[in-house]
C-alpha positions in Angstrom: 0.0 0.0 0.0 2.8 2.4 0.8 4.4 1.7 -2.5 1.2 2.6 -4.4 1.0 5.8 -2.3 4.6 6.7 -2.9 4.4 6.1 -6.7 1.2 8.1 -7.0 2.7 11.0 -5.0 5.8 11.0 -7.2 3.7 11.0 -10.4 1.6 13.9 -9.2 4.7 15.9 -8.2 6.2 15.3 -11.7 3.0 16.3 -13.4 2.8 19.5 -11.4 6.4 20.4 -12.1 6.0 19.7 -15.8 2.9 21.8 -16.3 4.2 24.9 -14.4 6.1 26.2 -17.4 3.3 25.5 -19.8 0.9 27.4 -17.5 3.1 30.5 -17.6 3.4 30.3 -21.3 -0.4 30.0 -21.7 -1.0 32.8 -19.3 1.3 35.1 -21.2 -0.4 34.2 -24.4 -3.9 34.8 -23.1 -3.0 38.1 -21.3 -1.5 39.5 -24.5 -2.9 42.9 -25.5 -3.7 41.5 -28.9 -5.9 38.7 -27.6 -9.4 39.8 -28.2 -12.6 37.7 -28.0 -14.9 39.0 -30.7 -17.3 37.8 -33.3 -18.7 39.6 -36.3 -22.5 40.2 -36.1 -22.6 41.9 -39.6 -22.1 45.2 -41.4 -24.0 48.3 -40.3 -24.9 51.5 -42.1 -22.4 54.0 -43.4 -19.1 52.1 -42.8 -19.8 50.6 -39.4 -19.0 47.1 -38.2 -21.2 45.2 -35.8 -19.3 43.0 -33.5 -19.9 41.0 -30.3 -17.0 41.7 -27.9 -16.1 40.5 -24.4 -14.9 42.8 -21.7 -13.6 42.3 -18.1 -14.0 44.2 -14.9 -14.6 44.1 -11.2 -18.1 45.3 -11.7 -20.5 44.7 -14.7 -20.3 48.4 -15.7 -16.5 48.3 -15.7 -16.6 45.2 -17.9 -19.0 47.0 -20.4 -16.6 50.0 -20.4 -13.7 47.7 -21.1 -15.6 46.0 -23.9 -16.0 49.4 -25.6 -12.2 50.0 -25.4 -11.5 46.5 -26.6 -13.9 46.8 -29.6 -12.0 49.8 -31.0 -8.6 48.3 -30.2 -9.6 45.0 -31.9 -10.6 46.9 -35.1 -7.3 48.8 -35.1 -4.8 46.1 -34.2 -6.5 42.8 -35.1 -9.3 43.4 -37.6 -12.7 41.8 -37.7 -13.2 38.2 -38.7 -15.8 37.2 -41.3 -19.3 36.2 -40.1 -23.0 36.7 -40.7 -22.5 37.5 -44.3 -19.8 40.1 -43.7 -16.3 39.8 -45.3 -13.3 39.9 -43.0 -11.8 43.3 -42.3 -8.1 43.6 -42.0 -6.5 45.4 -39.2 -5.7 49.1 -39.7 -2.1 48.7 -38.3 0.5 46.0 -38.1 1.1 44.1 -34.9 3.8 46.5 -33.8 1.7 49.6 -34.5 1.0 50.2 -30.8 4.7 50.3 -29.9 5.5 52.6 -32.9 2.8 55.2 -31.8 2.6 54.4 -28.1 2.2 58.1 -26.9 -0.7 58.6 -29.3 -2.5 55.4 -28.3 -2.0 56.0 -24.6 -3.8 59.3 -25.0 -6.4 57.9 -27.4 -7.4 55.0 -25.1 -7.2 56.8 -21.8 -10.4 56.9 -19.6 -13.0 59.0 -21.4 -10.7 59.3 -24.4 -11.4 60.0 -28.1 -12.0 56.3 -28.9 -15.5 56.5 -27.3 -16.6 58.6 -30.3 -16.1 55.6 -32.6 -18.1 53.0 -30.7 -21.8 52.6 -29.8 -23.3 49.8 -27.8 -26.2 48.0 -29.6 -27.3 46.0 -26.6 -29.8 47.5 -24.3 -29.2 47.5 -20.5 -26.9 45.3 -18.5 -25.9 42.1 -20.2 -27.4 38.9 -18.7 -27.6 35.2 -19.2 -24.7 33.7 -21.1 -23.3 37.2 -21.9 -22.6 37.8 -18.2 -20.2 35.5 -16.4 -19.2 35.9 -12.8 -15.5 35.1 -12.3 -13.3 34.9 -9.3 -12.0 38.5 -9.8 -15.0 40.2 -11.3 -17.1 39.8 -14.4 -16.7 38.9 -18.0 -19.5 40.3 -20.2 -20.3 40.3 -23.9 -21.9 43.2 -25.6 -22.9 44.0 -29.1 -21.0 47.1 -30.4 -21.1 49.2 -33.5 -17.7 50.5 -34.5 -17.5 53.4 -37.0 -14.7 51.8 -39.1 -14.6 54.5 -41.8 -14.6 57.3 -39.3 -11.9 55.6 -37.3 -9.7 55.0 -40.4 -10.2 58.7 -41.4 -9.2 59.9 -37.9 -6.1 57.8 -37.8 -5.2 59.0 -41.3 -5.5 62.6 -40.3 -3.2 62.0 -37.3 -0.6 60.3 -39.5 -0.9 57.0 -37.8 -2.4 55.0 -40.8 -1.4 55.6 -44.4 -4.0 56.7 -46.8 -5.3 53.9 -49.1 -4.1 55.7 -52.2 -0.7 56.5 -50.7 1.0 53.6 -52.5 -0.1 54.5 -56.0 
């Protein structure tokens, strides 16, 4: 009996040591600023993209606020995948775009920043059901958002962050 207990203990210890490095790597991957949970809901009017985006916060309202910021950041740095009859939309900047223009984006995404003028929520009230998940450190909520893609592109072009579409010709 002692041998079985000893072998089981050693196996569990080896498994825990072996998964420690993988856990750190996975955590780094999932906490990346480019890791957004979003789905395309369709194309809106006048150059808007309708997306379902997840946000995180200690309170539900904080998570909704984070979802707004994440929606604009996802359009800029990742693009919008295809879905519900909409074609995929490429990102406005390459992956290192944030680092190249960090001062601009720190100001752009600050609390109450300019980014809020490019996003509208399409869901009414506080998310509930499967769109509101209680986690150990707060909430994870999904909201439908309408992002003014054309207006955002034009603003970033005016500021010199994104090249004009006809600049290469």
